[in-house]
Structure formats: C-alpha cells, structure tokens
C-alpha positions as CSV (number, residue, x, y, z in Angstrom):
1,M,179.1,-8.1,66.1
2,M,177.8,-7.2,62.8
3,R,180.0,-7.1,60.5
4,R,179.7,-5.1,57.2
5,R,179.8,-6.7,53.8
6,S,182.3,-5.6,51.4
7,G,181.7,-4.3,48.0
8,A,182.4,-7.2,46.2
9,H,179.5,-8.8,48.1
10,G,177.1,-6.7,46.8
11,A,178.2,-6.8,43.3
12,A,177.9,-10.7,43.7
13,L,174.5,-10.3,44.6
14,L,173.3,-8.2,42.3
15,V,174.9,-10.7,39.2
16,A,173.1,-13.4,40.6
17,T,170.2,-11.6,40.8
18,V,170.3,-10.8,37.3
19,A,171.3,-14.4,36.2
20,F,168.2,-15.2,37.9
21,A,165.8,-12.7,35.8
22,A,167.6,-13.9,32.8
23,L,167.3,-17.3,33.6
24,A,163.6,-17.2,34.2
25,A,162.8,-15.7,31.3
26,S,164.4,-17.9,29.1
27,C,161.9,-20.5,30.5
28,G,159.3,-19.0,29.7
29,T,157.5,-21.8,28.0
30,A,154.9,-20.5,25.4
31,G,151.5,-22.4,26.9
32,D,148.5,-22.8,24.1
33,S,147.0,-19.2,24.9
34,T,149.2,-17.5,27.5
35,G,152.5,-15.3,26.0
36,A,155.6,-16.0,28.2
37,A,156.3,-13.8,31.3
38,G,159.2,-10.6,30.5
39,A,162.5,-11.2,32.5
40,S,163.2,-9.3,35.4
41,G,164.7,-6.1,35.5
42,G,168.0,-4.9,37.5
43,G,166.8,-2.4,40.1
44,G,164.2,-0.9,37.4
45,G,161.2,-2.6,36.3
46,A,161.3,-4.9,33.4
47,A,158.9,-4.1,30.9
48,A,156.0,-6.5,30.6
49,G,156.3,-8.6,27.8
50,A,153.4,-7.8,25.2
51,A,150.6,-10.2,25.9
52,G,148.2,-11.3,24.3
53,G,147.4,-14.4,21.6
54,A,145.4,-13.8,18.2
55,S,142.3,-14.7,18.3
56,G,141.3,-18.0,16.7
57,T,139.8,-17.6,13.1
58,P,135.8,-20.0,13.5
59,G,137.1,-22.9,11.6
60,D,134.3,-25.2,9.2
61,G,131.8,-26.4,10.8
62,G,133.2,-24.9,14.1
63,G,136.3,-26.1,14.5
64,G,138.5,-24.7,17.8
65,G,140.6,-21.4,16.8
66,T,144.3,-21.9,16.5
67,I,146.6,-20.9,19.7
68,G,147.6,-17.7,20.3
69,T,151.2,-16.6,20.1
70,A,153.0,-15.8,23.0
71,G,153.4,-12.9,24.4
72,V,156.8,-11.1,23.6
73,T,159.6,-11.7,26.6
74,G,159.7,-8.4,28.5
75,S,162.9,-6.6,28.1
76,A,165.7,-6.6,31.2
77,G,165.8,-3.3,33.5
78,A,168.9,-1.7,33.7
79,A,171.1,-2.8,36.8
80,G,170.3,-0.7,39.1
81,T,172.3,-0.3,42.1
82,A,171.2,-2.7,44.7
83,G,167.8,-2.2,42.9
84,A,165.1,-4.8,44.1
85,T,164.1,-7.8,41.9
86,A,162.1,-6.4,39.0
87,T,158.4,-7.6,38.9
88,G,157.7,-10.0,36.3
89,G,156.4,-9.4,33.2
90,T,152.6,-9.2,33.2
91,T,151.4,-12.4,31.9
92,G,150.0,-12.7,28.4
93,A,146.5,-13.0,28.0
94,A,145.3,-16.0,26.7
95,G,144.6,-16.4,22.8
96,R,140.5,-16.2,22.7
97,G,139.9,-19.9,21.0
98,G,137.9,-19.3,17.4
99,T,134.6,-19.3,17.9
100,T,132.9,-22.3,17.3
101,G,131.1,-22.4,13.9
102,V,127.2,-22.3,13.8
103,A,125.8,-25.6,13.4
104,G,124.1,-25.3,10.2
105,T,120.0,-25.4,10.2
106,T,118.2,-28.5,9.3
107,G,117.3,-28.5,6.0
108,A,113.5,-28.9,5.5
109,A,112.3,-32.1,5.1
110,G,111.8,-32.4,1.3
111,A,108.0,-32.3,0.2
112,T,106.3,-36.0,-0.8
113,G,106.9,-37.1,-4.2
114,A,103.5,-36.8,-5.7
115,A,101.7,-40.2,-6.7
116,G,102.6,-41.4,-10.3
117,T,99.8,-40.6,-12.5
118,T,98.3,-43.4,-14.3
119,G,99.3,-44.0,-17.5
120,A,102.3,-46.5,-19.4
121,G,103.9,-47.1,-16.2
122,G,103.3,-44.6,-13.6
123,S,106.1,-42.1,-12.4
124,A,106.5,-41.6,-8.5
125,V,108.4,-38.4,-8.0
126,A,110.3,-38.3,-4.6
127,G,110.9,-35.1,-2.7
128,R,114.0,-33.6,-2.7
129,G,116.2,-34.2,-0.1
130,G,116.9,-30.7,2.5
131,T,119.8,-28.7,1.8
132,T,123.0,-28.8,4.3
133,G,123.1,-26.1,6.7
134,A,126.0,-23.7,6.5
135,G,128.8,-24.4,8.8
136,G,128.7,-28.3,8.6
137,G,124.7,-28.3,10.3
138,A,123.4,-31.5,10.1
139,A,121.9,-32.7,6.7
140,G,118.2,-31.8,6.0
141,R,115.9,-35.1,5.7
142,G,115.2,-37.2,2.6
143,G,112.1,-36.0,1.2
144,T,109.3,-38.6,1.7
145,T,109.2,-40.7,-1.0
146,G,106.6,-40.3,-3.9
147,A,103.9,-42.6,-3.6
148,A,104.2,-45.6,-6.1
149,G,102.8,-44.8,-9.7
150,N,100.0,-47.1,-11.0
151,G,101.2,-49.2,-14.0
152,G,99.6,-48.1,-16.8
153,N,96.9,-50.6,-19.4
154,G,98.9,-51.7,-22.1
155,G,98.7,-50.0,-25.3
156,N,96.3,-51.9,-28.2
157,G,99.0,-53.7,-30.2
158,G,99.4,-53.8,-33.2
159,S,98.8,-55.9,-36.4
160,T,101.7,-57.5,-38.3
161,G,101.3,-56.6,-42.4
162,A,99.1,-57.7,-44.7
163,A,99.1,-61.1,-43.2
164,G,97.3,-60.0,-40.4
165,I,99.6,-61.7,-37.9
166,G,98.3,-59.0,-34.7
167,G,100.2,-58.9,-31.5
168,A,98.0,-58.6,-28.2
169,G,94.8,-56.0,-29.1
170,R,93.3,-54.4,-25.6
171,G,95.8,-56.2,-23.6
172,G,99.1,-55.0,-24.2
173,A,102.6,-55.6,-21.9
174,A,102.0,-54.9,-18.3
175,G,103.1,-51.1,-18.1
176,T,105.6,-50.7,-15.4
177,G,106.2,-47.6,-12.8
178,S,109.1,-46.0,-13.5
179,A,111.1,-44.7,-10.1
180,G,110.7,-41.1,-9.6
181,R,114.5,-39.0,-8.1
182,G,114.2,-41.5,-4.8
183,G,111.0,-42.7,-5.3
184,T,109.6,-46.7,-5.1
185,T,109.4,-47.6,-8.6
186,G,105.5,-47.6,-9.7
187,S,103.8,-51.1,-9.5
188,A,103.3,-53.0,-12.6
189,G,100.0,-51.6,-14.6
190,T,97.5,-55.0,-15.0
191,T,98.0,-57.0,-18.3
192,G,95.2,-56.0,-20.3
193,A,92.1,-57.8,-21.5
194,G,93.1,-59.9,-24.4
195,G,92.4,-57.9,-27.7
196,S,92.0,-58.6,-31.1
197,A,94.3,-61.4,-32.7
198,S,94.6,-62.1,-36.0
199,V,94.7,-65.2,-37.8
200,D,95.9,-68.6,-36.5
201,A,96.0,-66.6,-33.1
202,G,93.6,-68.3,-29.8
203,G,92.8,-66.7,-26.6
204,W,89.3,-64.8,-27.4
205,D,87.2,-63.1,-25.2
206,A,84.0,-64.8,-26.7
207,P,80.5,-65.5,-24.3
208,P,80.1,-69.2,-23.6
209,L,78.8,-71.4,-25.7
210,P,75.2,-71.8,-25.1
211,A,74.0,-75.7,-25.3
212,M,72.7,-74.9,-28.7
213,V,74.4,-72.0,-30.8
214,T,73.3,-71.0,-33.9
215,I,76.6,-69.8,-36.6
216,H,74.4,-66.8,-39.0
217,V,76.4,-66.2,-42.5
218,A,76.1,-62.6,-44.3
219,G,77.8,-62.8,-47.7
220,D,78.2,-63.1,-51.1
221,S,77.3,-66.1,-54.1
222,T,80.8,-67.9,-53.0
223,A,79.5,-68.6,-49.6
224,A,75.3,-68.8,-50.4
225,V,72.5,-71.5,-51.1
226,F,72.0,-72.0,-54.3
227,P,68.5,-73.9,-55.7
228,A,69.1,-77.4,-56.4
229,S,68.4,-76.7,-59.9
230,D,71.2,-74.1,-60.5
231,A,72.5,-75.7,-63.9
232,T,76.0,-74.8,-63.3
233,M,75.6,-76.5,-60.1
234,R,77.0,-74.2,-58.0
235,V,77.4,-74.6,-54.0
236,G,78.4,-72.0,-51.6
237,W,80.8,-73.2,-49.1
238,A,78.8,-71.9,-46.2
239,A,75.9,-74.2,-47.4
240,V,78.1,-77.5,-46.6
241,L,79.4,-76.0,-43.0
242,D,76.6,-77.4,-41.0
243,P,77.6,-80.9,-41.6
244,L,81.6,-80.5,-40.0
245,F,79.7,-79.2,-36.3
246,D,77.7,-81.8,-34.5
247,S,74.3,-81.7,-33.8
248,S,74.4,-78.4,-30.8
249,V,75.6,-76.3,-33.7
250,M,73.1,-75.1,-36.7
251,V,73.8,-72.6,-39.7
252,N,71.7,-70.5,-40.8
253,D,73.6,-69.2,-44.2
254,A,72.2,-66.3,-45.3
255,A,74.4,-65.3,-47.5
256,L,73.0,-63.8,-51.3
257,S,74.4,-63.9,-54.4
258,G,75.5,-60.6,-56.2
259,R,75.4,-59.0,-52.7
260,S,78.2,-56.7,-51.6
261,S,78.8,-55.0,-47.9
262,K,76.8,-52.0,-49.1
263,S,73.7,-53.6,-50.7
264,F,73.2,-56.5,-48.3
265,I,72.1,-53.9,-45.6
266,D,70.8,-51.5,-48.3
267,E,68.3,-54.3,-49.4
268,G,67.0,-55.5,-45.9
269,A,68.9,-58.5,-45.6
270,W,70.7,-57.5,-42.9
271,A,67.8,-56.1,-40.4
272,T,66.2,-59.6,-41.1
273,L,69.2,-61.7,-40.2
274,E,70.2,-58.9,-37.1
275,A,67.0,-59.7,-35.5
276,K,68.0,-63.7,-35.4
277,I,71.0,-63.7,-33.7
278,K,71.0,-64.9,-30.0
279,P,73.4,-64.5,-27.0
280,G,75.8,-66.8,-27.8
281,D,75.3,-67.1,-31.3
282,Y,78.0,-66.1,-33.8
283,L,78.4,-64.2,-36.9
284,F,80.5,-64.8,-39.7
285,V,80.7,-62.0,-42.5
286,E,82.5,-62.3,-46.0
287,F,82.2,-59.5,-48.6
288,A,84.3,-58.2,-51.1
289,H,83.8,-59.7,-54.4
290,N,80.8,-57.4,-55.5
291,D,82.3,-54.3,-53.2
292,E,84.9,-54.2,-55.9
293,K,82.5,-53.1,-58.9
294,T,83.2,-49.7,-59.0
295,D,80.8,-49.2,-62.3
296,D,78.1,-50.3,-59.6
297,P,76.9,-47.7,-56.9
298,A,74.4,-50.1,-55.8
299,R,77.2,-52.2,-54.4
300,Y,80.3,-50.9,-54.9
301,T,82.5,-49.7,-51.5
302,D,85.7,-48.0,-50.6
303,P,87.9,-50.2,-49.2
304,A,89.3,-47.2,-47.3
305,T,86.2,-45.7,-46.0
306,T,82.6,-47.6,-46.9
307,Y,83.8,-50.9,-46.8
308,R,85.0,-50.6,-43.4
309,T,81.8,-48.6,-42.2
310,N,79.9,-51.2,-43.1
311,L,81.9,-54.2,-41.4
312,R,81.5,-51.8,-38.3
313,T,77.3,-52.0,-38.9
314,Y,77.8,-56.3,-38.8
315,I,80.0,-56.3,-35.9
316,N,78.2,-54.0,-33.4
317,G,75.0,-55.1,-34.7
318,A,76.0,-58.8,-33.6
319,R,77.3,-57.3,-30.3
320,A,74.3,-55.5,-29.3
321,R,72.4,-58.8,-29.2
322,G,75.4,-61.0,-27.5
323,G,76.7,-62.4,-30.9
324,F,80.2,-63.1,-31.5
325,P,81.3,-61.6,-34.8
326,V,84.0,-63.2,-36.6
327,L,85.4,-61.5,-39.9
328,L,86.3,-63.6,-43.2
329,T,87.9,-62.2,-46.2
330,S,86.7,-63.7,-49.4
331,I,87.7,-66.9,-50.8
332,C,90.5,-66.4,-53.9
333,R,89.2,-66.4,-57.6
334,R,91.0,-69.0,-59.4
335,Q,93.7,-66.6,-61.3
336,F,96.8,-68.5,-62.2
337,S,99.9,-66.8,-63.9
338,G,101.6,-69.8,-64.5
339,N,101.7,-72.4,-61.3
340,T,101.4,-68.9,-59.3
341,V,97.5,-67.7,-58.2
342,T,97.3,-64.1,-58.1
343,A,95.0,-62.6,-55.1
344,T,92.8,-60.1,-56.4
345,H,91.2,-58.7,-53.2
346,G,94.1,-56.7,-52.2
347,A,93.1,-53.6,-50.1
348,Y,89.9,-55.0,-49.3
349,T,91.6,-57.5,-47.2
350,T,94.0,-55.2,-45.8
351,A,90.7,-53.2,-44.9
352,M,89.3,-56.6,-43.1
353,F,92.4,-56.7,-40.9
354,A,92.3,-53.1,-40.0
355,V,89.0,-53.6,-38.9
356,G,89.1,-56.6,-37.0
357,Q,92.1,-54.8,-35.1
358,E,90.6,-52.1,-34.4
359,T,87.3,-53.2,-32.6
360,G,88.9,-56.5,-31.4
361,T,87.5,-59.1,-33.9
362,P,88.6,-62.2,-34.9
363,V,89.8,-62.6,-38.9
364,I,89.8,-65.5,-40.7
365,D,92.1,-65.3,-43.2
366,M,90.0,-67.3,-46.4
367,E,92.0,-65.4,-49.0
368,K,95.4,-66.7,-47.9
369,R,94.2,-70.4,-47.5
370,T,92.2,-70.8,-50.3
371,K,95.0,-69.3,-52.3
372,D,97.6,-71.9,-50.8
373,W,95.1,-74.6,-51.7
374,L,94.8,-73.4,-55.3
375,M,98.1,-73.6,-55.9
376,A,98.8,-77.3,-54.4
377,L,96.4,-78.4,-56.7
378,G,97.6,-76.7,-59.7
379,P,96.3,-74.8,-62.7
380,T,94.7,-78.1,-64.0
381,A,93.5,-80.2,-61.3
382,S,91.7,-77.1,-59.9
383,V,89.7,-76.7,-62.5
384,A,87.3,-79.6,-60.7
385,M,87.0,-77.5,-57.9
386,F,84.5,-74.9,-59.6
387,A,81.9,-74.2,-62.2
388,S,82.3,-74.9,-65.8
389,G,84.1,-71.7,-67.2
390,D,83.6,-70.1,-63.9
391,N,86.8,-68.9,-61.8
392,T,84.9,-68.0,-58.7
393,H,82.2,-70.0,-58.1
394,L,83.0,-73.3,-56.5
395,I,81.2,-76.5,-56.9
396,M,79.8,-79.5,-54.2
397,P,84.1,-80.8,-54.1
398,G,85.2,-77.2,-53.8
399,A,83.3,-75.9,-51.0
400,V,83.3,-78.9,-49.2
401,E,86.9,-78.5,-48.8
402,V,86.7,-74.6,-48.7
403,A,84.1,-74.9,-45.9
404,K,87.4,-77.4,-44.0
405,L,89.6,-74.9,-44.5
406,A,87.1,-72.5,-42.8
407,V,86.7,-75.1,-39.8
408,A,90.7,-75.3,-39.4
409,G,90.4,-71.1,-39.6
410,I,87.9,-71.6,-36.6
411,R,90.3,-73.5,-34.7
412,A,93.6,-71.8,-35.5
413,A,92.1,-68.4,-34.1
414,G,91.5,-70.5,-31.1
415,L,87.4,-69.5,-31.2
416,P,85.4,-71.8,-28.9
417,I,83.3,-72.9,-30.8
418,A,85.8,-75.0,-32.6
419,A,85.1,-77.6,-29.6
420,R,81.8,-78.3,-31.7
421,A,83.6,-79.3,-34.9
422,L,83.8,-82.9,-35.4
423,P,87.3,-84.2,-36.3
C-alpha cells in the first residue's frame, strides 16, 4: 500500500535541493579560461553565469595570451514549489589565448664590405648586420666581413735638421690596414725600398760593383788637380783620393778651379764627364764655394732654386748611364772666431741635403767633417794645412787628411765602394 509523503517531507526535499545547488555553485573553480558554472535555481531556471574570459593580449615576441576571467556564477533561482532542479548555468566560454606574436622577419644580410683601398694602411669596412625583426624575430645575419685592405707603402721619410740625419726615404714603416666595423684588419703594408739616408747612414741601393770601378769627381778648386808648377803648391783633396783605394778603383778627378755648379755645366765640362760614366761607376759632386759669388752672374746660383736644379742635373745624368751619384757638401773654410770655426756655406749645405732627400741620393757632410777637423787642430796648427795666406785651398798634408775624411764618410754612409777602400 502506497503511503503519501507528508508536507514536512516535501519541505525537506526542497531544502536539500537548494543546498545542493549552492554547493555546486561554490565548487565552480575558475579554469585557465573557463567561466564557473551558474548555481542551480529552485523551481525556476537559474540565470546562466556570464561566460567568456577576456582575450589574451599578444605578448612581445609571441607570448601566450593572459588567462580568461572566470564567468560570474549565475544567481540561484527562486525556490519553486517542488520545482525541478534548475539547469546549471552555462559554462563560461574559455578566454582565447593571446595571438602569438608574429615572428620578426629575418634581417637582410649585410652587404659585403668594400675592400680597403691601397694607401697608408687599407681600411676594410664590414657590412652592417641585419636588424632584428619586430616581435622578437631572429636577428639578421651579420654582413660578410669586408676584404682586408692592402697595406699602403710607407711614405718618404723626412730628414732631420741641417745635419741631414734622415730617416728612411722611399721605404717607410709598414702600413697597417685599419679594421673596418667588423671587417678583417687590413694586411700590413710591404716595407718600402730603402730610401735616401743622410750622413752616417747605410743601406744604399747602389748598383753592384764591377770588377773595375771609377769614381768621377765634379767640383771646384778645393777638389781639383793643380799643375806641379803651381806656386802656392795647392792640392785638391780628390787629387789624392786614388791611393786610398785598392787597384780595382780609379779616380777621375774632373773638378776645375773657379767653377760653380752652373759654370761647370755651361762650359761643357759636365757633358764631357757625363759621357765617361759607365754602369757601376760613382759620381761625386761637390760645389758651393763659387756658387756663393753673388757678384758674378756666370757662376752665382740661388740655393733655393738654380743650385738645386743643377744638382738634379748631375744626379739624373749619372743614373741615366747606370752610375751612382753621391753628393758632398763643400769643405769648410779655415775661418776661426777664437777657437771656433764658422761654417760659411749655410743655405747651400741645407739645399744639398734637401735634394739628396728628395732624390734618394746619399749626402756626405764634408763641411761638418772638415769643421770638426779644423777645430781639433785649432787656429794655429791648422795653418800648416792650407796654402800660404789662403784659408780655402789645401796643400798636400791638408789634402790627404781631407781625402781620408771623405773615405770615412763613404764608410759611415754604407756605400758599397767602401769595401774597396784600404784600411
């Protein structure tokens, strides 16, 4: 027999139903992107919980979107009389993950750096690396390293002061190629060929010595040959140079009394001498005493212009015939001021060193060597080295000593012919 449930039982059932719905609402845990379910309503349908999480914002470099906010729990339905269990609130839609950031486009490869130009150290410029793509894309590849610049040849070395102690001329220091931005350092420049050295410096690029070699001398009376009948017994230093070398060396002393670098050319003496120069021969050039005569237009030369032009004429002519030119500053006059000798050739000495440096021609500073020699002798003892009443022209003892000074200069300059000089 069926028994009818009392009203108390119905009420209890309703309470249980409501409690169960509330419990379900409280247990709706927010998922990563799912809204919580709405609570069950009694009798009437409970309002669905608002669903849908916020869309994730695209992160830099393509990071995931932020987790969607859980849907709001639906309000419980009003208690109905023995109403059916309310349908749970609609599950909130999962929040959409943020769109992955677009990968940055790979940067274009940097252009290959141009090769460094030849000069004082080539500079190689490397290509710039590509820029990183937006959104964290891969960085562009670095540009190809620029080719190393070729090292430049060294510049001509300058001479130092009036003494003419010059550095290397045509051969300078090796040029180092400077690195480009990211480029390979330029290769070191090749050391240049030895250039002009001044007094007391070696390393001359002279032609090989032939079995027989001649030293030709172009100059004035201080180097000339005088006749044996000369009343003052003058002797030029080049006239006694031959005995200071071995038998494979001959001296052609073509110096002439009273000539300057200009008149020696104008009168045809240079053309005659030039024709005698053979490959491997040496040409010694010593002028200034008569070039200084401002009152004589046939001999005077300007040390800044015409004197230098004449010296180049001798140098170029000797080289054209395979000879090796050597410049010698004029010997010092015996001109004392107390115990000090006053050098008188001044601008001509400076000009000769300048031409030597410019043309890569060795210069033997006979003015300084003879000045030091005279000062060592002193104003009294030096008288015996010169012609009577003459402070310019030597006699035999003085000529021999000055010729020895010339050989000492040849050795100090490192000229190959020094190997033929006698001890």
